[in-house]
Structure formats: C-alpha cells, structure tokens
C-alpha positions in Angstrom: -5.7 136.8 73.0 -6.1 139.1 69.7 -4.1 141.8 68.0 -6.1 145.1 67.2 -3.7 147.4 65.6 -0.1 147.6 63.8 1.1 150.9 63.7 4.9 152.9 64.4 6.4 152.3 67.8 5.9 155.0 70.4 9.2 155.8 72.6 6.9 154.6 75.2 6.4 150.9 74.0 10.6 151.2 73.8 10.7 149.3 77.3 8.1 146.5 76.0 10.4 146.0 73.1 13.4 145.6 74.9 11.8 142.7 76.2 10.2 141.2 73.3 13.2 141.6 71.6 15.1 139.4 74.1 12.8 137.0 74.3 12.1 136.5 70.3 15.7 137.2 68.9 17.0 133.8 70.2 14.1 132.0 68.5 15.9 132.7 65.2 19.3 131.6 65.8 20.6 128.4 65.0 20.3 125.3 66.6 24.1 125.0 68.8 24.2 128.7 69.1 26.0 129.6 72.3 23.6 131.4 74.7 26.9 133.8 75.7 26.9 134.6 72.1 23.0 135.5 71.5 22.9 137.4 75.2 26.4 139.5 73.8 24.4 140.2 70.6 21.2 141.3 72.5 23.1 143.6 75.2 25.2 145.2 72.3 23.0 145.3 68.8 19.4 145.3 70.2 19.6 147.2 73.7 17.1 149.8 74.6 19.6 152.8 72.9 19.4 150.9 69.9 15.8 150.3 69.5 15.5 153.9 70.6 17.4 154.9 67.7 15.5 153.0 65.4 12.2 154.4 66.6 13.6 158.0 66.5 15.7 158.2 63.2 13.6 159.1 59.7 15.9 156.3 57.9 13.8 153.6 59.9 10.2 152.6 60.4 9.4 150.6 63.6 6.3 148.5 63.2 4.2 146.9 65.9 1.3 144.5 66.6 -0.2 145.4 69.7 -2.2 142.8 71.7 -5.1 143.1 74.1 -2.7 144.0 77.2 0.8 143.9 75.3 3.1 144.1 72.1 2.4 140.9 69.7 5.4 141.4 67.7 7.5 144.0 65.7 8.7 144.5 62.5 11.8 147.5 61.8 12.4 148.4 58.3 15.6 150.2 57.1 15.4 152.4 54.2 19.3 153.6 54.2 21.5 152.8 51.4 23.8 149.6 51.3 26.7 151.5 50.7 28.5 149.8 53.6 27.4 146.3 52.5 27.9 145.5 49.0 28.6 141.9 49.3 24.9 141.8 49.9 23.6 144.8 47.2 25.5 142.4 44.9 23.3 139.9 45.3 19.6 142.2 45.0 18.3 142.9 41.7 15.6 145.6 42.1 16.4 149.1 43.4 14.9 151.0 45.5 15.3 148.9 47.8 14.5 148.6 52.1 15.7 146.5 54.3 13.1 144.2 56.7 15.7 144.1 58.9 13.8 142.8 62.0 10.4 140.4 62.2 9.5 138.9 65.6 6.3 137.7 66.7 5.9 136.8 70.5 5.2 133.2 70.5 2.2 133.7 72.6 0.8 135.2 69.5 2.3 132.5 66.7 -0.6 131.3 64.5 -2.5 134.5 64.8 -1.7 135.5 61.5 0.1 138.3 63.1 3.7 137.9 61.2 1.2 138.4 57.9 -0.4 141.6 59.4 3.0 143.2 59.9 4.3 141.6 56.5 1.5 143.4 54.6 2.2 146.5 56.5 6.0 146.3 56.1 5.2 146.4 52.3 2.5 149.2 52.6 5.3 151.5 54.5 8.1 150.4 52.0 5.8 151.1 48.9 5.1 154.6 50.3 8.8 155.4 51.4 9.4 154.8 47.1 11.0 151.2 47.7 10.0 148.6 44.8 11.3 145.5 47.2 12.4 144.3 50.1 15.0 142.5 51.2 16.1 140.5 54.3 18.8 138.2 55.8 17.5 134.5 57.4 19.7 132.0 58.5 19.9 128.4 56.2 18.7 126.5 59.3 15.5 128.4 60.1 13.1 126.5 58.2 10.1 128.0 59.5 10.9 131.4 58.5 12.1 130.7 55.2 8.8 129.2 54.7 6.9 132.2 56.1 9.0 134.6 53.6 8.4 132.6 50.6 4.8 132.2 51.2 5.2 136.3 51.4 6.8 136.3 47.9 10.7 136.4 48.7 13.0 134.4 46.9 16.3 133.5 47.9 19.0 135.4 46.0 22.3 135.1 47.5 23.8 134.0 50.8 25.5 136.2 53.3 27.4 135.7 56.9 25.8 137.0 60.1 28.0 137.2 63.1 26.3 136.7 66.4 28.3 137.4 69.2 31.7 135.7 68.6 30.0 132.8 65.9 29.5 133.1 62.0 26.0 131.9 60.6 25.0 131.7 57.4 22.0 133.2 56.1 20.2 133.1 52.5 19.8 136.8 51.2 16.3 137.2 50.4 14.2 139.8 48.0 10.7 140.5 47.5 9.5 142.5 44.4 6.6 145.4 45.7 5.6 145.6 42.1 
C-alpha cells in the first residue's frame, strides 16, 4: 500500500475518519487501560459529531494521509489559545503555538513514513498559521510515540494528567520549535 497525498480532510472523509479513530486510539492507551473506558472516551470525545466539528471549524486543521483505497492516517492541529488549560501552558516556552492534538496512522501503513509525512505537513500548516511551536501530550508509557516525537524535534517540557473514561493517565507534554 502506498500513500499518495496528504491534504485537508473533507466532509466526505468523516465516516472513514470515525473508523480510523476507533481503530487507532486504543493503540496509544497504556497497557491495562480498561476497554470500557477506551470505548467511552471514543464515543464521547472522538465521535462523528466531534470529528465533523474539527473538519469544519477554522481554529482546527485536520490533515489526512490518503492511501490507495483508504485513509492511512491523520493529524489534528488545534490553534486555539490555551486559556482553559493553564497547567499545560505553564510548561510551554514558545508562543504563539498550536497543539498537535492527534497523530495516528493505520497499523497497515506503519513503517511507510506516513507519520513523518503527516508531521512535516503539520509543521508547515502551523508555520503558515503563524505558530512558532507545536506542543502535544503523549502517555509516558508510549515509548514508540515518544521516540518518534523526539526524532521530529520535540522535547519533553513537563507532565499532565489525561483522563480516558474513569482512568487518569500520566502524559508528558512535549514541545517542538518550528523556527
């Protein structure tokens, strides 16, 4: 399978994104996460209505990697100010900035540089939006993702707690200077 293009998600992509989100979000959860909590999080936070909002609102950029016959991955950039989350903003050193809220690749496309292509596109979009940095939260036990983000230029700058269903997980906050 090959990835042929990375571009902005379109309304017609929403059903495929709902399926991709449901297949990939559990991969980022730490071992031992209750499957019922994962399902609850997906149904409440990553549902069709929410994905449609991300696709249609100007404060978000939802980028997709298109494979031969399906979506290979996606990235969500959130350009809204961090006023609601001062505990995260406290750790970040560069402004203006955008959040890399989601970065997932279909397992069938792992090892094919899809994540790297999406990350490159995300950096370009954030720069075009005037951001000097990207930040993200990643579970502290997700060693594979942490290695990838470090290769992209992110550094760990602090901690946060991320809730999935009824479970609280410990994340690292990572930041990448785009300048």
